[in-house]
PyMOL Python script that loads the backbone (N, CA, C, O; Angstrom):
from pymol import cmd

cmd.read_pdbstr("""\
ATOM      1  N   UNK A   1       0.822  -1.200   0.000  1.00  0.00           N
ATOM      2  CA  UNK A   1       0.000   0.000   0.000  1.00  0.00           C
ATOM      3  C   UNK A   1       0.864   1.261   0.000  1.00  0.00           C
ATOM      4  O   UNK A   1       0.518   2.261  -0.630  1.00  0.00           O
ATOM      5  N   UNK A   2       1.988   1.204   0.712  1.00  0.00           N
ATOM      6  CA  UNK A   2       2.892   2.346   0.779  1.00  0.00           C
ATOM      7  C   UNK A   2       3.469   2.669  -0.599  1.00  0.00           C
ATOM      8  O   UNK A   2       3.590   3.836  -0.970  1.00  0.00           O
ATOM      9  N   UNK A   3       3.828   1.616  -1.362  1.00  0.00           N
ATOM     10  CA  UNK A   3       4.368   1.813  -2.708  1.00  0.00           C
ATOM     11  C   UNK A   3       3.320   2.424  -3.629  1.00  0.00           C
ATOM     12  O   UNK A   3       3.633   3.282  -4.455  1.00  0.00           O
ATOM     13  N   UNK A   4       2.088   1.983  -3.484  1.00  0.00           N
ATOM     14  CA  UNK A   4       1.006   2.501  -4.320  1.00  0.00           C
ATOM     15  C   UNK A   4       0.764   3.985  -4.042  1.00  0.00           C
ATOM     16  O   UNK A   4       0.569   4.768  -4.972  1.00  0.00           O
ATOM     17  N   UNK A   5       0.776   4.366  -2.778  1.00  0.00           N
ATOM     18  CA  UNK A   5       0.591   5.770  -2.416  1.00  0.00           C
ATOM     19  C   UNK A   5       1.743   6.622  -2.929  1.00  0.00           C
ATOM     20  O   UNK A   5       1.534   7.734  -3.413  1.00  0.00           O
ATOM     21  N   UNK A   6       2.959   6.097  -2.821  1.00  0.00           N
ATOM     22  CA  UNK A   6       4.126   6.814  -3.343  1.00  0.00           C
ATOM     23  C   UNK A   6       3.994   7.015  -4.845  1.00  0.00           C
ATOM     24  O   UNK A   6       4.257   8.103  -5.358  1.00  0.00           O
ATOM     25  N   UNK A   7       3.590   5.970  -5.544  1.00  0.00           N
ATOM     26  CA  UNK A   7       3.434   6.055  -7.001  1.00  0.00           C
ATOM     27  C   UNK A   7       2.331   7.031  -7.366  1.00  0.00           C
ATOM     28  O   UNK A   7       2.484   7.785  -8.327  1.00  0.00           O
ATOM     29  N   UNK A   8       1.227   7.046  -6.636  1.00  0.00           N
ATOM     30  CA  UNK A   8       0.140   7.981  -6.907  1.00  0.00           C
ATOM     31  C   UNK A   8       0.590   9.426  -6.690  1.00  0.00           C
ATOM     32  O   UNK A   8       0.245  10.306  -7.479  1.00  0.00           O
ATOM     33  N   UNK A   9       1.356   9.677  -5.630  1.00  0.00           N
ATOM     34  CA  UNK A   9       1.881  11.022  -5.402  1.00  0.00           C
ATOM     35  C   UNK A   9       2.828  11.431  -6.520  1.00  0.00           C
ATOM     36  O   UNK A   9       2.817  12.583  -6.955  1.00  0.00           O
ATOM     37  N   UNK A  10       3.647  10.494  -6.986  1.00  0.00           N
ATOM     38  CA  UNK A  10       4.562  10.767  -8.094  1.00  0.00           C
ATOM     39  C   UNK A  10       3.778  11.100  -9.365  1.00  0.00           C
ATOM     40  O   UNK A  10       4.106  12.063 -10.057  1.00  0.00           O
ATOM     41  N   UNK A  11       2.761  10.321  -9.674  1.00  0.00           N
ATOM     42  CA  UNK A  11       1.950  10.575 -10.871  1.00  0.00           C
ATOM     43  C   UNK A  11       1.211  11.904 -10.781  1.00  0.00           C
ATOM     44  O   UNK A  11       1.070  12.606 -11.781  1.00  0.00           O
ATOM     45  N   UNK A  12       0.742  12.248  -9.596  1.00  0.00           N
ATOM     46  CA  UNK A  12       0.055  13.525  -9.395  1.00  0.00           C
ATOM     47  C   UNK A  12       1.022  14.680  -9.649  1.00  0.00           C
ATOM     48  O   UNK A  12       0.654  15.673 -10.276  1.00  0.00           O
ATOM     49  N   UNK A  13       2.251  14.554  -9.165  1.00  0.00           N
ATOM     50  CA  UNK A  13       3.267  15.580  -9.375  1.00  0.00           C
ATOM     51  C   UNK A  13       3.639  15.694 -10.850  1.00  0.00           C
ATOM     52  O   UNK A  13       3.763  16.800 -11.377  1.00  0.00           O
ATOM     53  N   UNK A  14       3.814  14.567 -11.511  1.00  0.00           N
ATOM     54  CA  UNK A  14       4.127  14.576 -12.943  1.00  0.00           C
ATOM     55  C   UNK A  14       2.970  15.204 -13.724  1.00  0.00           C
ATOM     56  O   UNK A  14       3.201  15.985 -14.647  1.00  0.00           O
ATOM     57  N   UNK A  15       1.738  14.872 -13.366  1.00  0.00           N
ATOM     58  CA  UNK A  15       0.571  15.456 -14.028  1.00  0.00           C
ATOM     59  C   UNK A  15       0.513  16.961 -13.862  1.00  0.00           C
ATOM     60  O   UNK A  15       0.190  17.681 -14.807  1.00  0.00           O
ATOM     61  N   UNK A  16       0.824  17.444 -12.664  1.00  0.00           N
ATOM     62  CA  UNK A  16       0.847  18.883 -12.418  1.00  0.00           C
ATOM     63  C   UNK A  16       1.916  19.556 -13.271  1.00  0.00           C
ATOM     64  O   UNK A  16       1.656  20.584 -13.897  1.00  0.00           O
ATOM     65  N   UNK A  17       3.105  18.987 -13.298  1.00  0.00           N
ATOM     66  CA  UNK A  17       4.194  19.560 -14.097  1.00  0.00           C
ATOM     67  C   UNK A  17       3.860  19.551 -15.590  1.00  0.00           C
ATOM     68  O   UNK A  17       4.148  20.518 -16.294  1.00  0.00           O
ATOM     69  N   UNK A  18       3.264  18.481 -16.069  1.00  0.00           N
ATOM     70  CA  UNK A  18       2.883  18.418 -17.485  1.00  0.00           C
ATOM     71  C   UNK A  18       1.787  19.421 -17.826  1.00  0.00           C
ATOM     72  O   UNK A  18       1.780  19.994 -18.915  1.00  0.00           O
ATOM     73  N   UNK A  19       0.863  19.632 -16.894  1.00  0.00           N
ATOM     74  CA  UNK A  19      -0.200  20.614 -17.118  1.00  0.00           C
ATOM     75  C   UNK A  19       0.388  22.018 -17.223  1.00  0.00           C
ATOM     76  O   UNK A  19       0.038  22.778 -18.125  1.00  0.00           O
ATOM     77  N   UNK A  20       1.279  22.357 -16.301  1.00  0.00           N
ATOM     78  CA  UNK A  20       1.935  23.669 -16.350  1.00  0.00           C
ATOM     79  C   UNK A  20       2.729  23.803 -17.637  1.00  0.00           C
ATOM     80  O   UNK A  20       2.687  24.846 -18.289  1.00  0.00           O
ATOM     81  N   UNK A  21       3.453  22.751 -18.008  1.00  0.00           N
ATOM     82  CA  UNK A  21       4.236  22.756 -19.243  1.00  0.00           C
ATOM     83  C   UNK A  21       3.337  23.010 -20.459  1.00  0.00           C
ATOM     84  O   UNK A  21       3.686  23.804 -21.333  1.00  0.00           O
ATOM     85  N   UNK A  22       2.190  22.342 -20.516  1.00  0.00           N
ATOM     86  CA  UNK A  22       1.271  22.504 -21.635  1.00  0.00           C
ATOM     87  C   UNK A  22       0.700  23.919 -21.695  1.00  0.00           C
ATOM     88  O   UNK A  22       0.654  24.534 -22.761  1.00  0.00           O
ATOM     89  N   UNK A  23       0.268  24.426 -20.550  1.00  0.00           N
ATOM     90  CA  UNK A  23      -0.331  25.764 -20.514  1.00  0.00           C
ATOM     91  C   UNK A  23       0.689  26.815 -20.955  1.00  0.00           C
ATOM     92  O   UNK A  23       0.358  27.715 -21.727  1.00  0.00           O
ATOM     93  N   UNK A  24       1.911  26.704 -20.474  1.00  0.00           N
ATOM     94  CA  UNK A  24       2.926  27.698 -20.816  1.00  0.00           C
ATOM     95  C   UNK A  24       3.345  27.586 -22.271  1.00  0.00           C
ATOM     96  O   UNK A  24       3.413  28.595 -22.973  1.00  0.00           O
ATOM     97  N   UNK A  25       3.627  26.381 -22.733  1.00  0.00           N
ATOM     98  CA  UNK A  25       4.133  26.241 -24.106  1.00  0.00           C
ATOM     99  C   UNK A  25       3.033  26.404 -25.147  1.00  0.00           C
ATOM    100  O   UNK A  25       3.175  27.202 -26.074  1.00  0.00           O
ATOM    101  N   UNK A  26       1.954  25.672 -25.009  1.00  0.00           N
ATOM    102  CA  UNK A  26       0.894  25.712 -26.023  1.00  0.00           C
ATOM    103  C   UNK A  26      -0.066  26.862 -25.774  1.00  0.00           C
ATOM    104  O   UNK A  26      -0.444  27.578 -26.702  1.00  0.00           O
ATOM    105  N   UNK A  27      -0.463  27.039 -24.512  1.00  0.00           N
ATOM    106  CA  UNK A  27      -1.428  28.089 -24.187  1.00  0.00           C
ATOM    107  C   UNK A  27      -0.871  29.479 -24.380  1.00  0.00           C
ATOM    108  O   UNK A  27      -1.421  30.268 -25.149  1.00  0.00           O
ATOM    109  N   UNK A  28       0.232  29.795 -23.680  1.00  0.00           N
ATOM    110  CA  UNK A  28       0.799  31.140 -23.753  1.00  0.00           C
ATOM    111  C   UNK A  28       1.488  31.396 -25.081  1.00  0.00           C
ATOM    112  O   UNK A  28       1.467  32.523 -25.576  1.00  0.00           O
ATOM    113  N   UNK A  29       2.092  30.384 -25.663  1.00  0.00           N
ATOM    114  CA  UNK A  29       2.841  30.570 -26.904  1.00  0.00           C
ATOM    115  C   UNK A  29       1.997  30.537 -28.161  1.00  0.00           C
ATOM    116  O   UNK A  29       2.404  31.081 -29.188  1.00  0.00           O
ATOM    117  N   UNK A  30       0.799  29.896 -28.107  1.00  0.00           N
ATOM    118  CA  UNK A  30      -0.013  29.744 -29.316  1.00  0.00           C
ATOM    119  C   UNK A  30      -1.449  30.245 -29.119  1.00  0.00           C
ATOM    120  O   UNK A  30      -1.907  31.116 -29.858  1.00  0.00           O
ATOM    121  N   UNK A  31      -2.158  29.699 -28.128  1.00  0.00           N
ATOM    122  CA  UNK A  31      -3.579  30.013 -27.972  1.00  0.00           C
ATOM    123  C   UNK A  31      -3.852  31.432 -27.484  1.00  0.00           C
ATOM    124  O   UNK A  31      -4.725  32.115 -28.019  1.00  0.00           O
ATOM    125  N   UNK A  32      -3.123  31.872 -26.488  1.00  0.00           N
ATOM    126  CA  UNK A  32      -3.387  33.171 -25.874  1.00  0.00           C
ATOM    127  C   UNK A  32      -2.398  34.240 -26.325  1.00  0.00           C
ATOM    128  O   UNK A  32      -2.272  35.282 -25.680  1.00  0.00           O
ATOM    129  N   UNK A  33      -1.705  33.992 -27.413  1.00  0.00           N
ATOM    130  CA  UNK A  33      -0.651  34.904 -27.852  1.00  0.00           C
ATOM    131  C   UNK A  33      -1.212  36.285 -28.193  1.00  0.00           C
ATOM    132  O   UNK A  33      -0.565  37.291 -27.900  1.00  0.00           O
ATOM    133  N   UNK A  34      -2.374  36.361 -28.791  1.00  0.00           N
ATOM    134  CA  UNK A  34      -2.931  37.667 -29.161  1.00  0.00           C
ATOM    135  C   UNK A  34      -3.260  38.502 -27.933  1.00  0.00           C
ATOM    136  O   UNK A  34      -2.987  39.702 -27.902  1.00  0.00           O
ATOM    137  N   UNK A  35      -3.841  37.875 -26.926  1.00  0.00           N
ATOM    138  CA  UNK A  35      -4.155  38.601 -25.696  1.00  0.00           C
ATOM    139  C   UNK A  35      -2.876  39.009 -24.962  1.00  0.00           C
ATOM    140  O   UNK A  35      -2.793  40.117 -24.431  1.00  0.00           O
ATOM    141  N   UNK A  36      -1.895  38.134 -24.930  1.00  0.00           N
ATOM    142  CA  UNK A  36      -0.638  38.444 -24.236  1.00  0.00           C
ATOM    143  C   UNK A  36       0.189  39.491 -24.966  1.00  0.00           C
ATOM    144  O   UNK A  36       0.964  40.213 -24.340  1.00  0.00           O
ATOM    145  N   UNK A  37       0.034  39.580 -26.282  1.00  0.00           N
ATOM    146  CA  UNK A  37       0.806  40.550 -27.057  1.00  0.00           C
ATOM    147  C   UNK A  37       0.373  41.986 -26.787  1.00  0.00           C
ATOM    148  O   UNK A  37       1.064  42.923 -27.188  1.00  0.00           O
ATOM    149  N   UNK A  38      -0.749  42.171 -26.122  1.00  0.00           N
ATOM    150  CA  UNK A  38      -1.187  43.522 -25.743  1.00  0.00           C
ATOM    151  C   UNK A  38      -0.324  44.090 -24.629  1.00  0.00           C
ATOM    152  O   UNK A  38      -0.287  45.303 -24.419  1.00  0.00           O
ATOM    153  N   UNK A  39       0.367  43.216 -23.918  1.00  0.00           N
ATOM    154  CA  UNK A  39       1.260  43.624 -22.827  1.00  0.00           C
ATOM    155  C   UNK A  39       2.689  43.585 -23.342  1.00  0.00           C
ATOM    156  O   UNK A  39       3.088  42.642 -24.024  1.00  0.00           O
ATOM    157  N   UNK A  40       3.454  44.615 -23.012  1.00  0.00           N
ATOM    158  CA  UNK A  40       4.852  44.648 -23.440  1.00  0.00           C
ATOM    159  C   UNK A  40       5.775  44.692 -22.228  1.00  0.00           C
ATOM    160  O   UNK A  40       5.502  45.367 -21.236  1.00  0.00           O
ATOM    161  N   UNK A  41       6.873  43.952 -22.340  1.00  0.00           N
ATOM    162  CA  UNK A  41       7.918  43.953 -21.314  1.00  0.00           C
ATOM    163  C   UNK A  41       9.215  44.345 -22.002  1.00  0.00           C
ATOM    164  O   UNK A  41       9.716  43.619 -22.860  1.00  0.00           O
ATOM    165  N   UNK A  42       9.746  45.478 -21.629  1.00  0.00           N
ATOM    166  CA  UNK A  42      10.999  45.931 -22.238  1.00  0.00           C
ATOM    167  C   UNK A  42      10.897  46.122 -23.736  1.00  0.00           C
ATOM    168  O   UNK A  42      11.878  45.904 -24.447  1.00  0.00           O
ATOM    169  N   UNK A  43       9.744  46.521 -24.234  1.00  0.00           N
ATOM    170  CA  UNK A  43       9.561  46.738 -25.664  1.00  0.00           C
ATOM    171  C   UNK A  43       9.243  45.480 -26.450  1.00  0.00           C
ATOM    172  O   UNK A  43       9.128  45.534 -27.674  1.00  0.00           O
ATOM    173  N   UNK A  44       9.097  44.346 -25.772  1.00  0.00           N
ATOM    174  CA  UNK A  44       8.802  43.073 -26.438  1.00  0.00           C
ATOM    175  C   UNK A  44       7.411  42.614 -26.013  1.00  0.00           C
ATOM    176  O   UNK A  44       7.056  42.682 -24.836  1.00  0.00           O
ATOM    177  N   UNK A  45       6.639  42.154 -26.970  1.00  0.00           N
ATOM    178  CA  UNK A  45       5.295  41.660 -26.662  1.00  0.00           C
ATOM    179  C   UNK A  45       5.374  40.409 -25.796  1.00  0.00           C
ATOM    180  O   UNK A  45       6.214  39.539 -26.024  1.00  0.00           O
ATOM    181  N   UNK A  46       4.495  40.325 -24.801  1.00  0.00           N
ATOM    182  CA  UNK A  46       4.546  39.234 -23.836  1.00  0.00           C
ATOM    183  C   UNK A  46       4.309  37.870 -24.480  1.00  0.00           C
ATOM    184  O   UNK A  46       4.947  36.893 -24.089  1.00  0.00           O
ATOM    185  N   UNK A  47       3.417  37.781 -25.445  1.00  0.00           N
ATOM    186  CA  UNK A  47       3.174  36.514 -26.137  1.00  0.00           C
ATOM    187  C   UNK A  47       4.417  36.021 -26.859  1.00  0.00           C
ATOM    188  O   UNK A  47       4.754  34.838 -26.799  1.00  0.00           O
ATOM    189  N   UNK A  48       5.093  36.933 -27.540  1.00  0.00           N
ATOM    190  CA  UNK A  48       6.340  36.582 -28.219  1.00  0.00           C
ATOM    191  C   UNK A  48       7.397  36.170 -27.207  1.00  0.00           C
ATOM    192  O   UNK A  48       8.122  35.200 -27.429  1.00  0.00           O
ATOM    193  N   UNK A  49       7.494  36.902 -26.090  1.00  0.00           N
ATOM    194  CA  UNK A  49       8.478  36.587 -25.057  1.00  0.00           C
ATOM    195  C   UNK A  49       8.258  35.193 -24.499  1.00  0.00           C
ATOM    196  O   UNK A  49       9.215  34.438 -24.328  1.00  0.00           O
ATOM    197  N   UNK A  50       6.986  34.834 -24.208  1.00  0.00           N
ATOM    198  CA  UNK A  50       6.704  33.490 -23.700  1.00  0.00           C
ATOM    199  C   UNK A  50       7.050  32.428 -24.727  1.00  0.00           C
ATOM    200  O   UNK A  50       7.571  31.372 -24.371  1.00  0.00           O
ATOM    201  N   UNK A  51       6.771  32.689 -25.986  1.00  0.00           N
ATOM    202  CA  UNK A  51       7.067  31.696 -27.025  1.00  0.00           C
ATOM    203  C   UNK A  51       8.564  31.505 -27.209  1.00  0.00           C
ATOM    204  O   UNK A  51       9.006  30.403 -27.535  1.00  0.00           O
ATOM    205  N   UNK A  52       9.350  32.550 -27.007  1.00  0.00           N
ATOM    206  CA  UNK A  52      10.785  32.467 -27.266  1.00  0.00           C
ATOM    207  C   UNK A  52      11.627  32.190 -26.026  1.00  0.00           C
ATOM    208  O   UNK A  52      12.527  31.351 -26.071  1.00  0.00           O
ATOM    209  N   UNK A  53      11.350  32.881 -24.918  1.00  0.00           N
ATOM    210  CA  UNK A  53      12.207  32.765 -23.743  1.00  0.00           C
ATOM    211  C   UNK A  53      11.460  32.348 -22.493  1.00  0.00           C
ATOM    212  O   UNK A  53      11.963  31.546 -21.706  1.00  0.00           O
ATOM    213  N   UNK A  54      10.288  32.873 -22.305  1.00  0.00           N
ATOM    214  CA  UNK A  54       9.557  32.623 -21.063  1.00  0.00           C
ATOM    215  C   UNK A  54       9.287  31.162 -20.814  1.00  0.00           C
ATOM    216  O   UNK A  54       9.391  30.692 -19.681  1.00  0.00           O
ATOM    217  N   UNK A  55       8.944  30.445 -21.849  1.00  0.00           N
ATOM    218  CA  UNK A  55       8.660  29.019 -21.668  1.00  0.00           C
ATOM    219  C   UNK A  55       9.919  28.259 -21.245  1.00  0.00           C
ATOM    220  O   UNK A  55       9.825  27.298 -20.481  1.00  0.00           O
ATOM    221  N   UNK A  56      11.074  28.667 -21.718  1.00  0.00           N
ATOM    222  CA  UNK A  56      12.325  28.010 -21.321  1.00  0.00           C
ATOM    223  C   UNK A  56      12.579  28.224 -19.837  1.00  0.00           C
ATOM    224  O   UNK A  56      12.965  27.292 -19.133  1.00  0.00           O
ATOM    225  N   UNK A  57      12.364  29.450 -19.355  1.00  0.00           N
ATOM    226  CA  UNK A  57      12.538  29.732 -17.929  1.00  0.00           C
ATOM    227  C   UNK A  57      11.588  28.894 -17.083  1.00  0.00           C
ATOM    228  O   UNK A  57      11.971  28.368 -16.038  1.00  0.00           O
ATOM    229  N   UNK A  58      10.356  28.777 -17.540  1.00  0.00           N
ATOM    230  CA  UNK A  58       9.372  27.977 -16.804  1.00  0.00           C
ATOM    231  C   UNK A  58       9.775  26.506 -16.814  1.00  0.00           C
ATOM    232  O   UNK A  58       9.623  25.827 -15.798  1.00  0.00           O
ATOM    233  N   UNK A  59      10.278  26.002 -17.922  1.00  0.00           N
ATOM    234  CA  UNK A  59      10.688  24.598 -18.001  1.00  0.00           C
ATOM    235  C   UNK A  59      11.834  24.308 -17.039  1.00  0.00           C
ATOM    236  O   UNK A  59      11.830  23.280 -16.361  1.00  0.00           O
ATOM    237  N   UNK A  60      12.807  25.201 -16.976  1.00  0.00           N
ATOM    238  CA  UNK A  60      13.922  25.018 -16.044  1.00  0.00           C
ATOM    239  C   UNK A  60      13.418  25.076 -14.603  1.00  0.00           C
ATOM    240  O   UNK A  60      13.846  24.283 -13.764  1.00  0.00           O
ATOM    241  N   UNK A  61      12.515  26.007 -14.314  1.00  0.00           N
ATOM    242  CA  UNK A  61      11.930  26.091 -12.972  1.00  0.00           C
ATOM    243  C   UNK A  61      11.162  24.814 -12.634  1.00  0.00           C
ATOM    244  O   UNK A  61      11.191  24.364 -11.488  1.00  0.00           O
ATOM    245  N   UNK A  62      10.481  24.229 -13.609  1.00  0.00           N
ATOM    246  CA  UNK A  62       9.755  22.977 -13.385  1.00  0.00           C
ATOM    247  C   UNK A  62      10.700  21.830 -13.028  1.00  0.00           C
ATOM    248  O   UNK A  62      10.362  20.982 -12.202  1.00  0.00           O
ATOM    249  N   UNK A  63      11.865  21.803 -13.638  1.00  0.00           N
ATOM    250  CA  UNK A  63      12.845  20.761 -13.325  1.00  0.00           C
ATOM    251  C   UNK A  63      13.257  20.853 -11.864  1.00  0.00           C
ATOM    252  O   UNK A  63      13.273  19.850 -11.150  1.00  0.00           O
ATOM    253  N   UNK A  64      13.592  22.066 -11.423  1.00  0.00           N
ATOM    254  CA  UNK A  64      13.989  22.250 -10.021  1.00  0.00           C
ATOM    255  C   UNK A  64      12.825  21.982  -9.072  1.00  0.00           C
ATOM    256  O   UNK A  64      13.015  21.388  -8.011  1.00  0.00           O
ATOM    257  N   UNK A  65      11.622  22.416  -9.448  1.00  0.00           N
ATOM    258  CA  UNK A  65      10.444  22.170  -8.615  1.00  0.00           C
ATOM    259  C   UNK A  65      10.192  20.673  -8.476  1.00  0.00           C
ATOM    260  O   UNK A  65       9.940  20.188  -7.373  1.00  0.00           O
ATOM    261  N   UNK A  66      10.257  19.938  -9.584  1.00  0.00           N
ATOM    262  CA  UNK A  66      10.018  18.498  -9.544  1.00  0.00           C
ATOM    263  C   UNK A  66      11.050  17.799  -8.664  1.00  0.00           C
ATOM    264  O   UNK A  66      10.691  16.947  -7.851  1.00  0.00           O
ATOM    265  N   UNK A  67      12.319  18.147  -8.815  1.00  0.00           N
ATOM    266  CA  UNK A  67      13.370  17.518  -8.008  1.00  0.00           C
ATOM    267  C   UNK A  67      13.163  17.804  -6.527  1.00  0.00           C
ATOM    268  O   UNK A  67      13.287  16.903  -5.698  1.00  0.00           O
ATOM    269  N   UNK A  68      12.846  19.055  -6.189  1.00  0.00           N
ATOM    270  CA  UNK A  68      12.615  19.420  -4.794  1.00  0.00           C
ATOM    271  C   UNK A  68      11.392  18.698  -4.228  1.00  0.00           C
ATOM    272  O   UNK A  68      11.445  18.115  -3.145  1.00  0.00           O
ATOM    273  N   UNK A  69      10.296  18.747  -4.975  1.00  0.00           N
ATOM    274  CA  UNK A  69       9.048  18.154  -4.478  1.00  0.00           C
ATOM    275  C   UNK A  69       9.147  16.635  -4.399  1.00  0.00           C
ATOM    276  O   UNK A  69       8.591  16.030  -3.482  1.00  0.00           O
ATOM    277  N   UNK A  70       9.841  16.012  -5.340  1.00  0.00           N
ATOM    278  CA  UNK A  70       9.983  14.557  -5.317  1.00  0.00           C
ATOM    279  C   UNK A  70      10.846  14.121  -4.145  1.00  0.00           C
ATOM    280  O   UNK A  70      10.615  13.053  -3.578  1.00  0.00           O
ATOM    281  N   UNK A  71      11.834  14.925  -3.770  1.00  0.00           N
ATOM    282  CA  UNK A  71      12.622  14.577  -2.587  1.00  0.00           C
ATOM    283  C   UNK A  71      11.765  14.649  -1.326  1.00  0.00           C
ATOM    284  O   UNK A  71      11.955  13.853  -0.406  1.00  0.00           O
ATOM    285  N   UNK A  72      10.830  15.586  -1.270  1.00  0.00           N
ATOM    286  CA  UNK A  72       9.897  15.664  -0.134  1.00  0.00           C
ATOM    287  C   UNK A  72       9.009  14.422  -0.099  1.00  0.00           C
ATOM    288  O   UNK A  72       8.797  13.835   0.961  1.00  0.00           O
ATOM    289  N   UNK A  73       8.498  14.029  -1.251  1.00  0.00           N
ATOM    290  CA  UNK A  73       7.642  12.837  -1.327  1.00  0.00           C
ATOM    291  C   UNK A  73       8.428  11.591  -0.952  1.00  0.00           C
ATOM    292  O   UNK A  73       7.928  10.742  -0.214  1.00  0.00           O
ATOM    293  N   UNK A  74       9.652  11.471  -1.452  1.00  0.00           N
ATOM    294  CA  UNK A  74      10.491  10.313  -1.130  1.00  0.00           C
ATOM    295  C   UNK A  74      10.765  10.219   0.367  1.00  0.00           C
ATOM    296  O   UNK A  74      10.719   9.132   0.943  1.00  0.00           O
ATOM    297  N   UNK A  75      11.053  11.366   1.002  1.00  0.00           N
ATOM    298  CA  UNK A  75      11.283  11.366   2.446  1.00  0.00           C
ATOM    299  C   UNK A  75      10.025  10.944   3.209  1.00  0.00           C
ATOM    300  O   UNK A  75      10.109  10.235   4.213  1.00  0.00           O
ATOM    301  N   UNK A  76       8.887  11.374   2.737  1.00  0.00           N
ATOM    302  CA  UNK A  76       7.625  11.036   3.385  1.00  0.00           C
ATOM    303  C   UNK A  76       7.417   9.515   3.407  1.00  0.00           C
ATOM    304  O   UNK A  76       6.892   8.971   4.378  1.00  0.00           O
ATOM    305  N   UNK A  77       7.828   8.841   2.341  1.00  0.00           N
ATOM    306  CA  UNK A  77       7.631   7.400   2.240  1.00  0.00           C
ATOM    307  C   UNK A  77       8.883   6.591   2.614  1.00  0.00           C
ATOM    308  O   UNK A  77       8.880   5.363   2.531  1.00  0.00           O
ATOM    309  N   UNK A  78       9.934   7.279   3.021  1.00  0.00           N
ATOM    310  CA  UNK A  78      11.136   6.579   3.463  1.00  0.00           C
ATOM    311  C   UNK A  78      11.944   5.935   2.369  1.00  0.00           C
ATOM    312  O   UNK A  78      12.595   4.917   2.604  1.00  0.00           O
ATOM    313  N   UNK A  79      11.920   6.503   1.169  1.00  0.00           N
ATOM    314  CA  UNK A  79      12.671   5.929   0.045  1.00  0.00           C
ATOM    315  C   UNK A  79      13.663   6.941  -0.530  1.00  0.00           C
ATOM    316  O   UNK A  79      14.042   6.837  -1.697  1.00  0.00           O
ATOM    317  N   UNK A  80      14.086   7.917   0.276  1.00  0.00           N
ATOM    318  CA  UNK A  80      14.998   8.938  -0.215  1.00  0.00           C
ATOM    319  C   UNK A  80      16.369   8.359  -0.494  1.00  0.00           C
ATOM    320  O   UNK A  80      16.766   7.334   0.060  1.00  0.00           O
ATOM    321  N   UNK A  81      17.083   9.056  -1.378  1.00  0.00           N
ATOM    322  CA  UNK A  81      18.445   8.657  -1.708  1.00  0.00           C
ATOM    323  C   UNK A  81      19.407   9.351  -0.777  1.00  0.00           C
ATOM    324  O   UNK A  81      19.125  10.443  -0.282  1.00  0.00           O
ATOM    325  N   UNK A  82      20.552   8.718  -0.533  1.00  0.00           N
ATOM    326  CA  UNK A  82      21.564   9.326   0.345  1.00  0.00           C
ATOM    327  C   UNK A  82      22.508  10.192  -0.431  1.00  0.00           C
ATOM    328  O   UNK A  82      23.422  10.781   0.146  1.00  0.00           O
TER     329      UNK A  82
END
""", "prot")
cmd.dss("prot")
cmd.show_as("cartoon", "prot")
cmd.util.cbc("prot")
cmd.orient("prot")
């Protein structure tokens, strides 16, 4: 039962990360680009910024978030690495 709960927490975390990844890459870069382009940051339209650079920053942040959160989950179930 402990392994099943650990796996469910892992899948929930992966699902959350994939959802954020999809919203940022497809949503902000393609679907909502017209609405985001009304906002400018440093002379660059926000939709363009997300499509070119913003999504990369979010992806890197997701990697660190996943590693941090998975270590918390592993400790909770007693399967952490040394």
